[in-house]
C-alpha positions as CSV (number, residue, x, y, z in Angstrom):
1,X,0.1,0.1,0.0
2,X,1.4,3.3,-0.9
3,X,1.1,6.7,0.9
4,X,-1.1,9.3,-0.5
5,X,0.7,12.1,-2.6
6,X,-0.1,15.1,-0.3
7,X,0.0,17.5,-3.3
8,X,-2.5,15.6,-5.6
9,X,-4.6,15.7,-2.2
10,X,-4.4,19.4,-2.2
11,X,-5.1,19.8,-5.6
12,X,-8.2,17.8,-5.2
13,X,-9.1,19.9,-2.3
14,X,-8.4,23.0,-4.0
15,X,-10.4,22.0,-7.1
16,X,-13.6,21.0,-5.0
17,X,-13.6,24.3,-3.1
18,X,-13.1,26.3,-6.3
19,X,-16.0,24.4,-7.9
20,X,-18.1,25.2,-5.0
21,X,-17.0,28.9,-4.0
22,X,-15.3,30.1,-7.3
23,X,-13.3,33.2,-6.8
24,X,-15.2,34.1,-3.3
25,X,-12.9,31.7,-1.6
26,X,-9.0,32.1,-2.0
27,X,-7.2,28.7,-1.4
28,X,-3.5,28.8,-0.9
29,X,-0.9,25.8,0.3
30,X,1.4,26.1,3.0
31,X,3.5,22.8,3.9
32,X,1.0,20.5,2.0
33,X,-1.9,21.9,4.1
34,X,-4.6,24.2,2.5
35,X,-5.7,27.5,3.8
36,X,-9.2,28.9,2.6
37,X,-10.0,32.5,3.0
38,X,-13.4,33.6,2.5
39,X,-15.6,36.4,3.6
40,X,-17.8,36.3,6.7
41,X,-20.9,35.7,4.7
42,X,-19.6,32.3,3.5
43,X,-18.4,31.3,6.8
44,X,-21.2,28.7,7.7
45,X,-21.2,27.6,4.0
46,X,-17.6,26.9,4.0
47,X,-17.8,25.1,7.4
48,X,-20.7,22.8,6.2
49,X,-18.9,22.1,2.9
50,X,-15.5,21.0,4.7
51,X,-17.6,18.7,6.9
52,X,-20.1,17.1,4.5
53,X,-18.5,17.2,1.2
54,X,-14.8,17.0,2.0
55,X,-15.1,14.8,4.8
56,X,-13.7,17.0,7.6
57,X,-15.5,15.7,10.3
58,X,-13.1,16.5,13.2
59,X,-13.2,20.1,14.4
60,X,-9.9,21.0,15.9
61,X,-9.8,24.4,17.2
62,X,-11.1,27.9,16.5
63,X,-9.5,31.1,17.6
64,X,-9.3,34.8,16.8
65,X,-6.3,36.7,15.5
66,X,-6.2,40.6,16.0
67,X,-4.9,42.3,12.6
68,X,-4.9,46.1,13.3
69,X,-6.0,48.5,12.4
70,X,-9.2,47.1,10.9
71,X,-9.9,43.6,11.3
72,X,-9.9,40.5,13.5
73,X,-9.5,37.0,11.8
74,X,-11.3,34.0,12.9
75,X,-9.5,31.0,12.4
76,X,-11.0,27.5,12.2
77,X,-8.7,24.0,11.9
78,X,-10.7,21.1,10.8
79,X,-9.4,17.5,10.0
80,X,-10.5,14.5,7.8
81,X,-9.7,11.5,9.9
82,X,-10.0,9.1,6.8
83,X,-7.6,11.0,4.5
84,X,-5.7,12.7,7.5
85,X,-6.1,16.0,5.6
86,X,-6.1,19.3,7.5
87,X,-7.6,22.4,6.6
88,X,-7.4,25.7,7.9
89,X,-10.4,28.2,7.3
90,X,-10.2,32.0,7.8
91,X,-12.3,34.7,7.6
92,X,-11.9,38.5,8.7
93,X,-14.6,40.5,10.5
94,X,-14.4,44.4,11.1
95,X,-13.1,45.7,14.2
96,X,-16.0,48.2,14.4
97,X,-18.7,45.3,14.5
98,X,-16.9,42.1,15.1
99,X,-19.8,39.6,14.3
100,X,-19.9,36.3,12.8
101,X,-22.5,33.4,12.5
102,X,-21.9,30.8,15.2
103,X,-20.5,27.4,14.0
104,X,-21.9,25.5,16.8
105,X,-24.7,24.1,14.6
106,X,-22.1,22.8,11.9
107,X,-19.4,21.5,14.5
108,X,-20.5,21.2,18.2
109,X,-17.0,21.6,19.4
110,X,-16.8,24.9,18.3
111,X,-18.9,26.2,21.4
112,X,-16.2,26.7,23.9
113,X,-13.8,27.9,21.5
114,X,-16.3,30.6,20.3
115,X,-16.9,31.7,24.0
116,X,-13.0,32.0,24.3
117,X,-12.8,34.0,21.2
118,X,-15.8,36.2,22.3
119,X,-14.1,36.8,25.7
120,X,-10.5,37.4,24.4
121,X,-11.1,39.2,21.3
122,X,-14.9,40.6,21.5
123,X,-16.0,38.7,18.4
124,X,-19.9,38.3,18.7
125,X,-20.9,34.8,17.3
126,X,-24.5,35.4,16.2
127,X,-26.8,32.3,17.2
128,X,-24.6,30.9,19.7
129,X,-26.6,28.8,22.2
130,X,-24.7,30.4,25.3
131,X,-22.2,33.0,24.7
132,X,-21.1,33.8,28.3
133,X,-17.7,34.3,30.0
134,X,-15.6,31.1,30.3
135,X,-12.1,32.2,31.4
136,X,-12.3,35.6,32.9
137,X,-13.5,36.5,36.3
138,X,-16.9,38.0,36.7
139,X,-16.9,41.8,36.1
140,X,-13.6,41.9,33.9
141,X,-13.7,44.8,31.4
142,X,-12.1,44.4,28.1
143,X,-10.6,42.0,25.8
144,X,-7.1,40.9,26.8
145,X,-6.0,39.5,23.7
146,X,-6.7,42.5,21.4
147,X,-3.6,44.6,20.7
148,X,-5.1,47.7,21.9
149,X,-5.7,46.3,25.3
150,X,-4.2,48.2,27.9
151,X,-2.5,46.2,30.6
152,X,-3.1,47.5,34.3
153,X,-0.5,50.1,35.5
154,X,2.1,48.5,38.1
155,X,2.3,50.5,41.1
156,X,5.8,51.5,41.8
157,X,6.3,50.1,45.3
158,X,9.3,49.2,47.3
159,X,9.9,45.6,47.7
160,X,10.1,45.0,51.5
161,X,13.3,42.9,51.1
162,X,15.0,45.2,48.6
163,X,17.2,46.6,51.4
164,X,18.9,45.3,54.6
165,X,17.7,46.4,58.0
166,X,18.9,49.8,58.8
167,X,19.7,50.9,55.2
168,X,16.5,52.7,54.5
169,X,17.2,55.2,57.5
170,X,14.6,53.5,59.3
171,X,14.8,50.8,62.0
172,X,17.9,48.9,63.2
173,X,21.6,49.3,61.9
174,X,22.6,47.2,58.9
175,X,24.6,44.2,59.2
176,X,28.4,44.3,59.0
177,X,29.4,44.0,55.3
178,X,31.9,40.9,54.9
179,X,33.7,39.7,51.7
180,X,33.1,36.2,50.4
181,X,35.7,33.5,51.5
182,X,39.0,34.1,49.5
183,X,38.3,37.4,48.2
184,X,41.4,39.9,49.2
185,X,40.3,42.8,51.3
186,X,41.5,45.3,49.0
187,X,39.8,43.8,45.9
188,X,37.6,46.3,44.1
189,X,39.1,49.4,45.7
190,X,40.6,51.9,43.3
191,X,44.4,52.1,43.5
192,X,45.7,55.3,45.2
């Protein structure tokens, strides 16, 4: 039994995608795997086609990518367990109104991934059955994986162990300074 030719499989998948979506979906190849870029209006059609017609029944993951200044990419990775082919599906949503139809009706495994992407990037998945926070504490404001998210300022505060007792001018006098064993007493002093 011979192993399938990855370039032939990629060509077959690219042909099937082109036949179905034409120029509305851009197909590219990287390291033997295909990436499909399509508009948000094709998102559910693309996922359904990958599952039903291409055999990519295993949903691996979905996430967001911040692409300043105007968009967020939503990226999903699906897998065909019979042919061992991977497919990366991407779409871009505008930063001003980051909305995309939920993929949960196509791949049930997208549920938690969409919740995380909503929480971390602010992408709203229309039709999601339970789009509530997954990881962040109650009352958290903002979306921490956005590149414009401002980290909380660190308060400059002296560390309690930064100085020896007495060095701060308060409290007990400092301990006697000693050199490590084997270091000459005049080491480090400038010559006169």
